[in-house]
N, C-alpha and C positions, 0 to 999 in steps of 0.2 A: 477216177474220181475227179469231179470238177474242182477247180482252184477255189479255195475258201479261205481268204486271208484272215477272216474273223476267227475261224476255227484254229488256225495256227497261232494266233495271238492268245486265244483262250488257253490252249495247251501250254504255251510258254508261261502265262501268268500262273497257271496251276502248278507248274514245275517250280516256279520261284517261291510260291507259298509253301509247298512241301519242303523245299530246300531250307527256307527260313525256319520252319517248324522243327526240322531235324537238327538244324544248327543250334536252336535254342535248347532242345533236349540234350544235345551233346555238351553244350556249355554248362547246363545245370548238372549233368551227370559227372562232369570232371571234378575230381577232388582236389582241394588245395594242398600244397605242400606245407604252407605255413599260414596261420591266421593270427592276426594281432587284434586283441580286443581290449576294451576298457582303457582306451588311450585318446590321444588327440592327433589325428592324422591330417597333416597339412596337405591338402589335395592340389592346390594351385587353381582350383575351380572358383571363379569369382562368385558364382551363385551359392556355393556351399564350401567355403574355404577350409573348414575344419570338420572332419568326420570322426566317428568313434572307433571304427574298425576297418581292417583291410584283409582281403584274402588273396593269396599269391600262389601261382603254380607255374613251374618251368620258367621262372624269372619274369612272369607276366602277371599283371593285375587281373584277378577274376572279378572282384567286387570291392566297392567302397561304400560304406554305409554304417548302420549301427551294428551292435553285436549280433542281434538275431539274424539280420540279413546276411552277414558273412558266415555265421556258423552253419548255414545251410550247405556250405561247400566243404564241410568237414567230412573226412573219410577215416578209415581205420588207421592210416599212417600219417594223418595230419598233425603237425605240431601246433598246438594252440598256446599262444603266449599272452599272459595277462600283463599289460603294460603298467598297471597300477597308476594310471593317470599321466604317464610319461608321454612325451611328444615324439612322433615320427615325422621327420622332415624329408622333403625330396633330396636326393643326392646333390651335393653342391657342385657348381661349375665355376671355376676361376677363369674370368674372361680376359685376364692379362697376367700371364706368368711366364717366366723363362724356365719352364720345367724340364725341357729336354736338355738344356745346358746344365742346370742344377743336378740332374740325375747322373750325368757322366762321372762326376767326382763325389757323389754322395756316399759311396762306400769307403772312400779314402780321406775325406775331409774331416776336420775337427769342427764341430758345430758349437757356436755360442748362442744360438737362437733363444734358448730358454734359461740361460744362466742369470741368476738373480744378483750375482755379485761378481766383481772382478776376481776375487779369490777363487770362486767356483770356476770361472772361465780359465784361469791359469792352472787350476787343478786338472782340467780337461786336457790342456796341453801336456802337463806332466804325465798323465795317464797314457796319452797317445804316444809320448816319447818312450815310455817303458815298453809299450807293445811293438814299437817300430824298430827297424834295423838302424844302426848308426848311419848317419848320412841321408836317411830318407826324409823327404820334405814333410813338414806339418803345415797345413794350409787352412786358414779360416777365411772363407771367401766372402763373407758378409752376412747380412741378416741380423745384425746386432747394432746397438748404440750404447754409448756410455751412460745415457739417461736411464737404461734399464738396470744398471749396476747400483748397488747400495753406495759404492764409493763415488759415483758420478764422475768417473774419469776413465781415460784410456790407459792401456798398458804401456809400460816403458820397455825400451829395448833390454835393459838389464833384467827385468822381471821375466821376459820371454826367454832370454838366454839362460837364466837360472833354472827355468822349468824344463828346458830341453837343451842341455849343454852340448849334446852330440848330434843335433839335428838342425838343419836350416828351418827357420820359422818365418812364415809370411802371414800377416793379419791385415785384412782390408776392411775399411769402413766406408760404406757407400762407394761412390766413385770419386772420393775427395782426398782420402788419406790412407796410407798403409804404413805399417811398422814391420821392419825386417831386422832379424838378428844379424850379427857380424858374419856368421856362416852363410846366411842367405845373400847378403850383399856381395860377398866374395864369389859365391857360386854364380851370380848373375853379372859379375864383373862391373859392379857399380861402385865407383869411388868419388864421382863428382857429377855435377849437373850435366856435363857433356855426355855422360853414359846413359842418360835418360831420354825418353821420347821428348820431342820439342813441346814445351808447355809444362812439363813436370819439373819439380825442383826438390832437392834434398832439404828437409826441414832442419832448422838450426835453432839452438837455444839462445839465450840472451847474450852469451859470450861468443856467439858465432860458430859454436861447435856442432857438427852433425849429431842429431838425436837418433838416427836410424830410421826416421820417418821420411815418407815421400808425400808430396802434395801434387795435385793435378786435377784433371777432369776425366770425363767418361772415355774419351778417345785415348788419353794417355794411359789410364789404368787398363783399358782393353789391350793396349800394346804390351804393357808390363806383364799382365796376367798370361798373355800368350807365350811368354818366355819361360814360364814355370813348367816343370815336367808334367806331361799329361799322364793320367792313369792308363794302365795297359788296356787293351781291348777287352780282356776278361773282366777287369775291374769296372770298366764303363758299362758293360752289360749287367754286372752284379749291382752296380749303383742305380741303374735304371729300374731294375726290379724292386730294389730296396726303397727308392724314393717314391715310386708309384704306390707301393704298399703302405708307406707312411702317409701318403695323401689319402688312401682308402681309410686308414685308421681315424683320420680326422673328418670323415664323412664326404670326401671329395670323390666324385665319380667321373668328372669330365674336366678337361682343361683346354683353353684356347692359348696355344703357345705363340709368343710374339717374336720368336727368332732372337735378334739382338746382337750386341757387340761380341765379336769373337766366335760367332756361330757360322760354321762353314758346312759345305755338303757332307764332309766326313763326320760332322757332329751328329748326324742323324742315323748313322749306321747301327749303333747299339739299339736305338729305338726300333729300327726296321727288323733287326734280328729277333728281338723279343716279340714283335708283331708276327713275324713269319712263323715263330714257334707257338703262336696262339697263346701267349702268356701275358698279354697286356691286361692290366687290371684297371686301367683308366681309359676312357674314350679321349682321344687326342685329335684336335684340329690344329694344324700347324701352318705357319707361313714361312717364306724364305726371305731373309734380309740380304741386302746388298753386302757381299762378303768383306770388302776392304776399300778404303778411299783410293781414288786414282784409277779404279777399273771402270770399264764401260758398263754401267748398270743395265742398260737396255739389252745389250748383247748377253750379259751374264744371265739375266732372267729368261731371255729367249732360249738360250742353250739349256738351262736347267729344267725348263718346263715344256720342252718340245714334245716329250712323250708323257707328260703328266698334266693333264688338263685340270682346271679348277673343279673341285668336287670329287676327284679321283680317290678311291679308297673304299672302305667298308664301314660297318657300324662302330668299329673300334679305332680306326685310324683314317684320317681324311686330310687331303691337301686342300687348303683354303685359298691361298694366294700369296701376296707379297707384303713385306713390312716386318717389323716396325720401321726398319731403315729401308726406305725406298730409294732415295738417292742421298749420298753423303752431303751434297750441297744444301739440302734442307733439313739435315739432321742436327738438332740442337743449335739451330742458326736462326736468330730473330731478325737478321738483316741480310737475307739472301739477295744476290744480284739478279738482274733480269735473266741473264743466261742460266743461272741455277734454277730459277723458277720455270723457264722454258724446258730445261732438261727433265725436271720433275713432271711437267705437264705431258711430255711425250711418253714417258713411262706410264703415267697414270691413264692416259688415253688408251695405250696398248693394253693395259690390264683390264680396263672397262670393256673393251671390245671382245675380250675373251672370258668375260663373266667372272673375273677373279675378285676375291676379297682383297682390299687394300687397306692396310692400317698404318697410321703414322704417329710416331712419338712426337708430341707437341706440348711442352710444359706451360706456355705463357699465353694468356688471353690477349695481351697487348699486341702480339704479332700473329695470332692465329687467323686474322682476316686475310693474310696473304695466302695461307693454305686453302681457306674456304673460297677465295677468288678462283683458285685453280680448280677446285672441286666443281664449282658452278660452271666454269668454262667447259670442263669435260662433260658435265651433265647436259649442257646446251648442244655440244658437238656430237656426242655419241647417242644421246637419247635412250639410255638403258638404265634400269634400276641400279644404283650404286650401293652394293652391299659392302660399304666401307666403314672404317672405324677411326675416330680420333681418340688417341690414348692420352691419359693423364689430364691435362687442362684443369688443374685444381681450382684456379681462379676464374673459371668460365663466367662470362657475363650473360645476361639475359639476351642481349642482341646476338651474341655468338651462338647460344643454344637455339635461338629461333632460326638461324641460318642452317644449323645442323639438322634441326627437325624438318625444315622445308626440303632439304636434300634427301631425307630418309636415311641419313648416315647415323651410325651408332656412336655413343660416347662411353668408353670404357674407363672407369675411374678406379683408383686403388686407395688403400689406407695409408698413403705416404704421410699424411698429417698425424698419424699416431706417433711416428718417430720425429717428424719435422715440424709439428704444429707450434711448439714453443719458439723455435727459431723464426718461423714464418710470422708469428704474431709480433715479434720484436722488429722484424724487417718491414712488414707491410701494415702493421697496426692491428689492434684487436678487432675492429669492425670487419676488416677483410678476412681475418682468421675465423670469425664466427660464421662466415658463409663459404668456407673453403673445405671441400667443394660444395656447390649449391645443390644438394641432393633432392630435397623436397621441391625446389623450384623446377628442376629438370623433370621430375615425375609428374608434377602438375601440368607442365607444358606438353607432356606426351612425348618427350624425347626417348628414343631407344637407348637404354642404359644397361650396363652390366658392371658388377662389382668384381674386384680381384685384389691381388696382393703385390704384383710386380716382383715376386720373390725370384731368387733368394739372395741376390747380391745386395739389395737395398732394403728388403723387408723380410719378416717371417712369412713362411708359407701357410701358417695356421689360419684357416678361414674363420675360426671363432674369435680370433683377435680382431679381424676385420669386421665381423658382424657386430661385436660389442662396440667397436669404435663407431660404426654406422649409427648405432642406437644411442650411445652416451656422449660421443664427441670428445672423449677425454684422451689426452696424450699419454705416452708411456709413463710420464712423471705424475699422472693423475690430475692434470690441469684440464678442467672442462672448457672447451672452446666453442663447439657448434651451438648456434642459436636454436632455440626451440622450434622456430618456424622453418628451419632447414633440416629437421630431424624426421626421418621416415618412421612409419609404424613397424612393428616386428614382421608382420606379413609382407609389407613392402620390402623390407630388408631381405627376407627370404626370396622374394620374387626377383630382386636384383642379383641374387646369387644362384638362381636356378633358371627359371623360364625366360627371364628377360635377357640373359647374357647374349650380346651380339656375337655372331659367329660361333655359337656354342655347338659342341658335338653331342647332340641329344637325339633320341629316337622317341617316337610316340607310343611304342608298345611295350618296351622292356622296362620293368620296374620290379624290384624285390628288395631284399634287405642287404645292407652292407654290414655283414657280420660273419664270423668265422664259419658258420654253418651254411652260408649261402654265398652266391657269387658276389665278389666285392666290386663288380663292374656295374651293378645296377643302380639306378638313380634314386634309391630311397635308403635312408639310414636312420637307425635308432638314435635318439638323443634324449637326454633329460631336458626339462623345459628351460632351455637357454641358461644352463649353469656354466657360466664362463670361467676361464682361468683367472687367477689373480693377475693384477695389472703388471707386476714385475715378472711373473712367469709367463712365458708365451706358449707353454704346453697346453694342449686341450685337456679340459677336465671332464671326463666321462662323456666324450663326444658320441 
């Protein structure tokens, strides 16, 4: 037969048409496992942001539309749920959380996150002491503030000792203060300032007597916390499962973990075990932080990532890159030396050349220009897209956000001002507090942005606390701070907690319900129409 290229092309086109027709028939013939009707389905599609119904099969969306469109996918075994006007939102993604670290001790810690009063918080210590063996540590690692308590004060050493007379108790507030009972101080051999990391001090009352409290900063409390007894390997695995399920309960289906102080290669082993056993219920994107001051950060990162390239993993667990501590010289340092900046540049350039995400903890706009100078230098020298993130920066200026946007870098903000807004307003002034952080400004400028919590040492992990704060700008004490012009819409707030999240662990195909009857790993969850928890209680209300 003579060569006829047109015939071969025609046969190929016919095969494609037949294949597409059969695929359409197959899709139409597939029955949904679940159909949700009579609701408000937040789709994430700008052209049609809210639909009335959704059909789901095998963890995947079959159809989004009105009730009639989705009911066509009903079969004899399909569960049809009448939402009664309730809202279904995409599964939430926390773009900055220390979830891997929080999970390790979640099964053994005492949580004060949703305690409405100090009396309730102390009762939790008392209940934990009754359940624990004598001598076992009781630890409150953070996530609370005295502003959430009706009494508006911190616990005293005497109160903690009375609640747990046979157990050492350690209660940490942010990275600024901790209270230890006499048993805890003796167990850690702390009797004077000389027994503490440099920079930390024993708190004293007006008469100069120790109160049992310790003051310091993030490095000091990182070192102190590292001296506390770690949970057993089994407890760490149990805590990981428990914490991730707790996040599922709150509608979270993905997290971008920021590493952080005290996180070492060993800290990931419980996560890896749960992943190997295919029991992850959260999608996790994780970064590696520089382990400890004084080490060669470049060599550490090179050694740790030699066989783990950026992007390595699967739909549930993926290695992203390095940070939030890239080099200790630029960590919480508004005045780095030229040598420290050069060391950071060398690590950043190495990461850029390997396509790694790089995220950096940077609180203050007044000094962030030094960081952005380095980013721009790397951008000029390497000439690759920088999938990088600036974390925190609550007081970001328009000029800094413009530089961030020009670089294509993301900005991950958190609800720190929910706890800290009142103090910030007193320190920086009301005008500054009303635009901290400048959310609407960033959105209108087109900056890549993502919302998160920075949990759990400094904030609650509850995303609905953060979402409410994004929308009403009120502190835990109920003080409204955010200016109306810096307030996003509800759909914008959801966008910041889902599709927008920089570095987020999401897929384009998997979506179903986060409910007991379905996979908790899917990025859709049922919620009432933004029925938030009370301001004093940080627990989710019918999430």
